N, C-alpha and C positions, 0 to 999 in steps of 0.2 A: 532317442530321447526327445521328448516333445517340449517345445519352448514354453508352452503355457504353464508347465510345472515349475519352471525356473523363475517365474515372475514373483516379485515381492509385493504382496497386497498393501503393505505399509507405504511403499514407494508410490504405488498408484494413487493412494489417498493424498499423499503430499502433492503430487503433480496436479490432481484434480482440484484440491483446495487452493493451490497457488494460481492455477488458471482462473478460478472463480474470482479470487482477489484481484487479479490483473484486469479482468473484465469489468468488475464493479468499479475499480479505480479509473479505468478508461472512460466509462460512462459518466461517473460523477465528475471527473476532471474536465470532461468536455462541457458539461453543463456549467460548472463553476467558472471555467475559462470564458465561456460565452457571457456569463453575468459580469465578470470582471472587465472584459473587453468592451461591453456596452456601457458600463457604468463610468469607466475612466476614459478620458481622451488621451490615449497614449500617442507615441510617435506614429505619424502617418506614413503610409507607404508612398512610393513614387507616384507622381501625377500622371505618368504615362500608362498606369495600370487601369484595366477596365473597371472594376468595382473596388476602389481602394479600401473602403471601410469593411467590406465583406472579406477581403483578403486579410486585413488586419485582425478581424475577429477570428478567422480561421487559424491564423498563426498563433494567436494567444490561446485559443481553445486547444489546439494541438499540443502546445507546450505544457499546459496544465494537465491535459489528458495523459501525456507520456509520463510526467512526473508522478501523478497519482497512481498510474498503473505500475510503474516501477517500485514505488514506495509500498504499495499493497502487496505486490508479488514478492518483494524482498522480505518484508516482515513475515508474511504467512509461510513462505518457503523455509525460512530459517527457524521460525517457531515450531513448525511441524517436524522438521528434520531433527531439531534438538529433542523434541518430545519422543520421537522414535528411537533416537540414540540413547537418551538417558532413561527411557522407560518411566518417566515422571511427567506429570502435568502440574507445573507450579509456576510461580511468578518469575522465576529465574529465566525460563524459556522466553517469556515475553519481554523481559528486561534486555536480554542479550539481542533478541530479534529487533526490538525497538531501537536500541543504540546502533546496531549495524545498519538498519534501514535508514535511519535519520542521518547517520554520519556519511554513508556512501552516497545516497541519492541526493539529499539536500546539500551536503558538504561539497560534492563534486560539482553540483550546479553553481554554487557560490564561489568555488575555487578558493576556499579559505579554510585553513585548519581550525581556527577558533569557531567558525560557524559550524563546521562539521561536528566538533565536540559538543557544542551547545545544542544543536538540533538533535543529535543522537541522544544526549541526556534528557532533553525535553520529551522525546517520544518514548524513551525507556521509562521515565517517571510516569508519564500518562498511562502506559501499559501496566506498570506495577500498581498504580492506584486503582485502575479498573479491575485488576485481578484480586487485589486485597479486599476491596469493598464488595466484591461479589457480583459486580455488574456483568450480565451475560447477554449474549444476543438471543433472539428468539429461537434460532436453530439449536443452540446449546440447551435452552430450556426445554425444547421439545424432546431432545435426546434423553435428558435426565428425568423428565416428567414432573419437574418442580417449577411450574409457572407461578409467578407472583401476581396476585390480584389485589 
């Protein structure tokens, strides 16, 4: 029995899309964290550190990069998994994925249940609004062949 015959192509697609979302989140989080760190004068690191501002920008950028990567990977992984399990592509997948990603990633970061519920609801609502209004990424438009001009 060959192992390549046992692979599930749906699972491969979920893993690939989740990895892409994590990479995009990592890159955009790094850039956004750098902008935030340079714009705001946050708490400074110890004076015995060799480049204190550079260390602070690195820490802030890394924090944002990790949060964005986790948020993107969680959202896309859950949405694609639900789509494969339910065999439907509708707004419910995005709503569940948005709530789960917002509640887990942002709620754990804040260590607050009300914050987890509110951030989960906010991302779920955003996802539903994007799905219902028909806003698509350019990748989705290229697959369906219905680009809006």
